[in-house]
KOLTOR-907641 format. One record per residue: residue number from 0; residue in one letter; chain; x, y, z of N, C-alpha, C in turn. Coordinates in Angstrom, 2 decimals. Example, Ala and Ser with C-alpha at 12.3 -4.5 7.8 and 13.67 -1.06 7.14 Angstrom:
KOLTOR-907641
- pos_code_unit_n.X_n.Y_n.Z_ca.X_ca.Y_ca.Z_c.X_c.Y_c.Z
- 0_a_A_13.19_-5.69_7.80_12.30_-4.50_7.80_13.20_-3.30_7.80
- 1_s_A_12.85_-2.25_7.08_13.67_-1.06_7.14_12.90_0.03_7.87
This chain:
KOLTOR-907641
- pos_code_unit_n.X_n.Y_n.Z_ca.X_ca.Y_ca.Z_c.X_c.Y_c.Z
- 0_x_A_1.31_-18.87_-24.48_0.87_-19.60_-23.30_-0.35_-20.45_-23.64
- 1_x_A_-1.25_-19.85_-24.40_-2.46_-20.60_-24.80_-2.10_-21.79_-25.68
- 2_x_A_-1.14_-21.59_-26.56_-0.71_-22.70_-27.41_-0.10_-23.82_-26.57
- 3_x_A_0.66_-23.46_-25.55_1.25_-24.46_-24.66_0.17_-25.23_-23.91
- 4_x_A_-0.85_-24.52_-23.46_-1.95_-25.19_-22.77_-2.69_-26.13_-23.70
- 5_x_A_-2.88_-25.70_-24.94_-3.56_-26.56_-25.92_-2.73_-27.81_-26.21
- 6_x_A_-1.42_-27.65_-26.28_-0.55_-28.80_-26.51_-0.66_-29.79_-25.35
- 7_x_A_-0.69_-29.26_-24.14_-0.82_-30.14_-22.97_-2.17_-30.87_-22.98
- 8_x_A_-3.23_-30.16_-23.31_-4.56_-30.79_-23.37_-4.62_-31.83_-24.48
- 9_x_A_-3.95_-31.55_-25.57_-3.91_-32.51_-26.67_-3.22_-33.79_-26.24
- 10_x_A_-2.14_-33.66_-25.49_-1.44_-34.84_-24.98_-2.35_-35.63_-24.03
- 11_x_A_-3.10_-34.91_-23.21_-4.02_-35.58_-22.29_-5.08_-36.35_-23.06
- 12_x_A_-5.59_-35.75_-24.13_-6.58_-36.45_-24.97_-5.97_-37.70_-25.61
- 13_x_A_-4.74_-37.58_-26.07_-4.06_-38.74_-26.66_-3.90_-39.86_-25.63
- 14_x_A_-3.57_-39.47_-24.40_-3.44_-40.46_-23.34_-4.79_-41.14_-23.05
- 15_x_A_-5.85_-40.36_-23.09_-7.19_-40.94_-22.89_-7.53_-41.93_-24.01
- 16_x_A_-7.19_-41.56_-25.22_-7.44_-42.47_-26.36_-6.70_-43.79_-26.16
- 17_x_A_-5.42_-43.68_-25.79_-4.62_-44.88_-25.58_-5.16_-45.70_-24.42
- 18_x_A_-5.56_-45.03_-23.37_-6.11_-45.72_-22.20_-7.40_-46.44_-22.57
- 19_x_A_-8.24_-45.80_-23.35_-9.49_-46.41_-23.79_-9.23_-47.59_-24.71
- 20_x_A_-8.24_-47.44_-25.57_-7.91_-48.53_-26.50_-7.34_-49.74_-25.75
- 21_x_A_-6.56_-49.49_-24.73_-5.94_-50.60_-24.00_-6.93_-51.30_-23.06
- 22_x_A_-7.97_-50.58_-22.63_-8.97_-51.20_-21.75_-10.28_-51.37_-22.52
- 23_x_A_-10.27_-52.23_-23.48_-11.44_-52.45_-24.34_-12.63_-53.04_-23.61
- 24_x_A_-12.43_-53.75_-22.53_-13.55_-54.35_-21.80_-13.75_-53.67_-20.46
- 25_x_A_-13.85_-52.33_-20.47_-14.05_-51.58_-19.24_-15.50_-51.70_-18.79
- 26_x_A_-15.74_-51.33_-17.54_-17.09_-51.44_-17.00_-18.02_-50.41_-17.64
- 27_x_A_-17.54_-49.21_-17.90_-18.38_-48.20_-18.54_-18.44_-48.47_-20.03
- 28_x_A_-19.43_-47.88_-20.67_-19.63_-48.12_-22.10_-18.48_-47.53_-22.90
- 29_x_A_-17.61_-48.37_-23.48_-16.45_-47.85_-24.21_-16.86_-47.07_-25.45
- 30_x_A_-17.99_-47.42_-26.06_-18.40_-46.70_-27.27_-18.76_-45.26_-26.92
- 31_x_A_-19.46_-45.05_-25.83_-19.83_-43.70_-25.41_-18.58_-42.88_-25.10
- 32_x_A_-17.62_-43.50_-24.44_-16.37_-42.80_-24.13_-15.61_-42.48_-25.41
- 33_x_A_-15.61_-43.42_-26.32_-14.91_-43.22_-27.58_-15.54_-42.06_-28.36
- 34_x_A_-16.86_-42.02_-28.38_-17.56_-40.93_-29.08_-17.25_-39.60_-28.41
- 35_x_A_-17.26_-39.59_-27.09_-16.99_-38.35_-26.35_-15.56_-37.86_-26.59
- 36_x_A_-14.62_-38.77_-26.61_-13.23_-38.40_-26.88_-13.08_-37.86_-28.30
- 37_x_A_-13.79_-38.46_-29.25_-13.75_-37.97_-30.63_-14.32_-36.56_-30.71
- 38_x_A_-15.41_-36.31_-29.96_-15.99_-34.97_-29.93_-15.00_-33.97_-29.33
- 39_x_A_-14.34_-34.39_-28.27_-13.35_-33.51_-27.64_-12.20_-33.21_-28.59
- 40_x_A_-11.79_-34.20_-29.36_-10.72_-33.99_-30.35_-11.15_-32.99_-31.41
- 41_x_A_-12.40_-33.10_-31.86_-12.91_-32.16_-32.86_-12.96_-30.74_-32.29
- 42_x_A_-13.42_-30.63_-31.04_-13.45_-29.31_-30.40_-12.04_-28.76_-30.26
- 43_x_A_-11.11_-29.63_-29.92_-9.71_-29.22_-29.76_-9.16_-28.71_-31.09
- 44_x_A_-9.43_-29.42_-32.17_-8.97_-28.98_-33.49_-9.56_-27.62_-33.85
- 45_x_A_-10.85_-27.44_-33.53_-11.49_-26.16_-33.80_-10.84_-25.03_-33.00
- 46_x_A_-10.54_-25.30_-31.75_-9.89_-24.29_-30.90_-8.50_-23.97_-31.42
- 47_x_A_-7.78_-24.98_-31.84_-6.43_-24.76_-32.38_-6.50_-23.85_-33.61
- 48_x_A_-7.48_-24.08_-34.47_-7.64_-23.23_-35.67_-8.00_-21.80_-35.27
- 49_x_A_-8.87_-21.66_-34.28_-9.25_-20.32_-33.82_-8.06_-19.60_-33.21
- 50_x_A_-7.24_-20.31_-32.47_-6.04_-19.70_-31.88_-5.08_-19.26_-32.98
- 51_x_A_-4.95_-20.07_-34.02_-4.06_-19.69_-35.13_-4.58_-18.43_-35.81
- 52_x_A_-5.90_-18.35_-36.01_-6.48_-17.15_-36.62_-6.28_-15.94_-35.71
- 53_x_A_-6.47_-16.14_-34.42_-6.29_-15.05_-33.47_-4.84_-14.58_-33.47
- 54_x_A_-3.93_-15.51_-33.54_-2.51_-15.17_-33.55_-2.16_-14.34_-34.79
- 55_x_A_-2.68_-14.76_-35.95_-2.42_-14.01_-37.18_-3.03_-12.60_-37.08
- 56_x_A_-4.23_-12.52_-36.53_-4.88_-11.22_-36.37_-4.10_-10.33_-35.41
- 57_x_A_-3.62_-10.91_-34.33_-2.86_-10.13_-33.35_-1.53_-9.65_-33.95
- 58_x_A_-0.90_-10.49_-34.77_0.36_-10.08_-35.40_0.11_-8.91_-36.35
- 59_x_A_-1.00_-8.98_-37.10_-1.34_-7.89_-38.00_-1.60_-6.60_-37.21
- 60_x_A_-2.32_-6.72_-36.12_-2.61_-5.56_-35.27_-1.32_-5.00_-34.68
- 61_x_A_-0.44_-5.86_-34.26_0.84_-5.42_-33.70_1.66_-4.67_-34.75
- 62_x_A_1.68_-5.16_-35.97_2.40_-4.47_-37.05_1.80_-3.09_-37.31
- 63_x_A_0.46_-3.01_-37.28_-0.19_-1.71_-37.49_0.13_-0.75_-36.36
- 64_x_A_0.18_-1.24_-35.13_0.53_-0.37_-34.00_1.98_0.10_-34.11
- 65_x_A_2.87_-0.78_-34.57_4.27_-0.36_-34.74_4.37_0.75_-35.78
- 66_x_A_3.64_0.58_-36.89_3.63_1.62_-37.92_3.06_2.92_-37.36
- 67_x_A_1.98_2.81_-36.59_1.40_4.00_-35.96_2.40_4.69_-35.05
- 68_x_A_3.10_3.92_-34.22_4.08_4.50_-33.30_5.19_5.22_-34.06
- 69_x_A_5.66_4.63_-35.16_6.72_5.27_-35.95_6.22_6.59_-36.55
- 70_x_A_5.02_6.55_-37.13_4.46_7.76_-37.75_4.18_8.82_-36.69
- 71_x_A_3.66_8.38_-35.54_3.38_9.33_-34.45_4.66_10.02_-33.99
- 72_x_A_5.73_9.26_-33.85_7.01_9.84_-33.43_7.50_10.86_-34.46
- 73_x_A_7.35_10.52_-35.73_7.77_11.44_-36.80_6.94_12.73_-36.78
- 74_x_A_5.63_12.59_-36.64_4.75_13.76_-36.61_5.04_14.60_-35.37
- 75_x_A_5.28_13.95_-34.25_5.60_14.67_-33.02_6.88_15.47_-33.18
- 76_x_A_7.88_14.88_-33.80_9.14_15.58_-34.03_8.93_16.78_-34.96
- 77_x_A_8.16_16.57_-36.02_7.90_17.67_-36.96_7.14_18.80_-36.26
- 78_x_A_6.18_18.45_-35.43_5.41_19.46_-34.70_6.32_20.26_-33.79
- 79_x_A_7.21_19.58_-33.11_8.15_20.26_-32.22_9.04_21.22_-33.02
- 80_x_A_9.49_20.77_-34.18_10.33_21.63_-35.03_9.56_22.87_-35.49
- 81_x_A_8.31_22.66_-35.90_7.50_23.79_-36.37_7.21_24.76_-35.23
- 82_x_A_6.92_24.24_-34.06_6.67_25.12_-32.92_7.92_25.93_-32.58
- 83_x_A_9.08_25.29_-32.66_10.34_25.99_-32.41_10.55_27.09_-33.46
- 84_x_A_10.29_26.75_-34.70_10.48_27.71_-35.79_9.53_28.90_-35.63
- 85_x_A_8.27_28.60_-35.29_7.30_29.68_-35.09_7.72_30.56_-33.93
- 86_x_A_8.22_29.94_-32.89_8.67_30.70_-31.72_9.85_31.59_-32.09
- 87_x_A_10.76_31.11_-32.92_11.93_31.89_-33.33_11.56_33.02_-34.29
- 88_x_A_10.47_32.84_-35.03_10.08_33.84_-36.02_9.26_34.97_-35.42
- 89_x_A_8.82_34.82_-34.19_8.05_35.89_-33.55_8.96_37.09_-33.33
- 90_x_A_8.44_38.28_-33.64_9.27_39.46_-33.39_9.39_39.71_-31.89
- 91_x_A_10.52_40.22_-31.54_10.74_40.55_-30.14_9.86_41.72_-29.72
- 92_x_A_9.71_41.91_-28.46_8.84_42.99_-27.99_9.48_44.36_-28.16
- 93_x_A_10.79_44.40_-28.34_11.46_45.68_-28.48_11.46_46.18_-29.93
- 94_x_A_10.85_45.42_-30.86_10.81_45.83_-32.26_9.81_46.98_-32.41
- 95_x_A_10.24_47.97_-33.09_9.39_49.15_-33.27_8.55_49.01_-34.53
- 96_x_A_7.57_49.88_-34.63_6.70_49.88_-35.80_7.50_50.19_-37.05
- 97_x_A_8.46_51.07_-36.95_9.29_51.44_-38.10_10.12_50.24_-38.58
- 98_x_A_10.64_49.44_-37.64_11.44_48.28_-38.01_10.57_47.24_-38.72
- 99_x_A_9.34_47.09_-38.26_8.42_46.16_-38.91_8.06_46.62_-40.32
- 100_x_A_7.81_47.91_-40.50_7.50_48.45_-41.83_8.67_48.21_-42.78
- 101_x_A_9.89_48.41_-42.27_11.08_48.20_-43.08_11.21_46.71_-43.47
- 102_x_A_10.89_45.83_-42.53_10.97_44.40_-42.82_9.92_44.00_-43.87
- 103_x_A_8.73_44.61_-43.79_7.68_44.34_-44.76_8.12_44.79_-46.15
- 104_x_A_8.70_45.97_-46.25_9.19_46.45_-47.54_10.28_45.54_-48.09
- 105_x_A_11.15_45.08_-47.23_12.22_44.18_-47.66_11.64_42.88_-48.20
- 106_x_A_10.65_42.35_-47.50_10.04_41.09_-47.94_9.27_41.26_-49.24
- 107_x_A_8.66_42.43_-49.44_7.91_42.66_-50.69_8.87_42.75_-51.86
């Protein structure tokens, strides 16, 4: 949207240049207007460069956020799997001390 607005303003500046060039004997000082239009063109070029830099920066930030979202989803899935596994590995409440001792011996 900002680029579109800059394009429109650039066209307006071009129209002003043409209007100034076609009315060389205007009542107001044409040199002052010409200098002011040149200054506006320089400011416009500077803004266009800043917008391009901002756009590149925003694209880089967007790519980093996409990578973050992918990694976050993967970590979230792994966490859910680990929580499920831990929940499944908990002994039931009906397990007796003798059954646990037997399981320990088996694991050793």
